C-alpha positions in Angstrom: 5.2 -19.2 -11.6 1.6 -20.1 -12.0 -1.2 -18.0 -10.6 -2.1 -20.5 -7.9 1.5 -20.6 -6.7 1.6 -16.9 -6.7 -1.6 -16.5 -4.6 -0.5 -19.2 -2.2 2.9 -17.5 -1.8 1.4 -14.1 -1.4 -1.1 -15.3 1.2 1.5 -17.1 3.2 3.8 -14.1 3.2 1.0 -11.8 4.1 0.0 -14.1 7.0 3.7 -14.1 8.2 3.8 -10.3 8.0 0.7 -10.0 10.1 2.2 -12.3 12.6 5.4 -10.2 12.6 3.2 -7.1 13.1 1.4 -8.8 16.0 4.8 -9.6 17.6 6.0 -6.1 17.2 2.8 -4.8 18.9 3.1 -7.2 21.8 6.8 -7.1 22.5 7.7 -3.5 21.7 7.5 -1.0 24.5 6.7 2.4 22.9 8.3 4.3 25.7 11.5 2.4 25.5 11.7 1.7 21.8 13.9 3.9 19.7 13.8 4.6 16.1 14.5 0.9 15.3 11.5 -0.3 17.2 9.2 2.2 15.5 10.7 1.5 12.1 10.1 -2.2 12.6 6.5 -1.5 13.7 5.7 0.7 10.7 7.5 -1.5 8.2 5.8 -4.7 9.3 2.4 -2.9 9.2 3.1 -1.5 5.7 4.1 -4.9 4.3 1.0 -6.5 5.9 -1.3 -3.8 4.5 0.3 -4.1 1.0 -0.1 -7.9 1.0 -3.7 -7.8 2.2 -4.8 -5.0 -0.2 -3.0 -6.7 -3.1 -4.9 -10.0 -2.4 -8.2 -8.2 -2.0 -7.7 -6.0 -5.0 -6.9 -9.0 -7.2 -9.9 -11.0 -5.9 -12.2 -8.1 -6.7 -10.7 -7.7 -10.1 -11.2 -11.4 -10.8 -14.9 -11.1 -9.8 -15.8 -7.8 -11.4 -13.4 -7.4 -14.3 -13.2 -10.7 -16.2 -12.0 -9.3 -19.5 -8.7 -8.0 -18.2 -5.5 -10.2 -18.4 -4.2 -11.8 -15.2 -0.9 -10.0 -15.2 -2.6 -6.6 -15.5 -4.8 -7.4 -12.6 -1.8 -8.3 -10.5 0.0 -5.2 -11.6 -2.8 -2.8 -10.8 -3.7 -4.4 -7.5 -0.1 -4.3 -6.4 0.4 -0.7 -7.4 -2.8 0.4 -5.7 -2.0 -1.6 -2.5 1.4 0.1 -2.3 -0.2 3.6 -2.6 -2.9 2.8 0.0 -0.3 1.3 2.3 1.7 4.5 2.1 -1.4 6.5 2.8 -2.1 4.5 5.9 1.5 4.7 7.2 1.8 8.4 6.6 -1.5 9.0 8.4 -0.4 6.9 11.3 3.0 8.7 11.6 1.2 12.1 11.5 -1.2 10.8 14.1 1.6 9.6 16.4 3.0 13.1 16.3 -0.4 14.6 16.8 -0.3 16.4 13.5 -3.2 14.6 11.7 -6.3 16.7 11.3 -9.2 16.3 9.0 -7.9 18.7 6.5 -4.4 17.0 6.5 -6.1 13.7 5.8 -8.1 15.2 2.9 -4.8 16.6 1.5 -3.3 13.1 1.9 -6.3 11.6 0.1 -6.0 14.2 -2.7 -2.3 13.5 -3.1 -3.0 9.8 -3.2 -5.7 10.2 -5.9 -3.4 12.5 -8.0 -0.6 9.9 -7.9 -3.1 7.2 -9.0 -4.5 9.4 -11.8 -1.0 10.2 -12.9 0.0 6.6 -13.0 -3.1 5.6 -14.9 -2.6 8.4 -17.5 1.1 7.6 -17.8 0.4 4.0 -18.6 -2.2 4.8 -21.2 0.2 7.3 -22.7 2.9 4.7 -23.1 
C-alpha cells in the first residue's frame, strides 16, 4: 500500500468514525442506554480520536522531522494516538462517574508519560 492510499484510507475511516460518533450522540438516550449504548459511544469516540491524532501526528512529523523514515513516522504517530485516545477515554469515564479531579488527571498524565517513556526506551534497547 502506498503512502497516499494509506492516508486516504485513514482519512476516510476517521471521517466515518466521527460520523458514527455523531450518530451515537444524537440517537442514544443516556438515561435509557445500558452498557451497550455507552460502550458504543466510548468505542466510537476512541476510534475517532485515534484516527485524528494519528493523522495529525503523521502530518507534524512530515513537516518537522524530515530525516525519519515514513514507516517510523506512521508507527510512532499511531502508538502515540492510541495512548492519547486511552487517556481521553479514561478521563471521560472517570468524569462520567464524578471521580475525575485535578490530581487524578495529573496521575493519568504521569502514567501516560511513563508508558510513552517506557515504549521509547524499549524500542531503543531492542
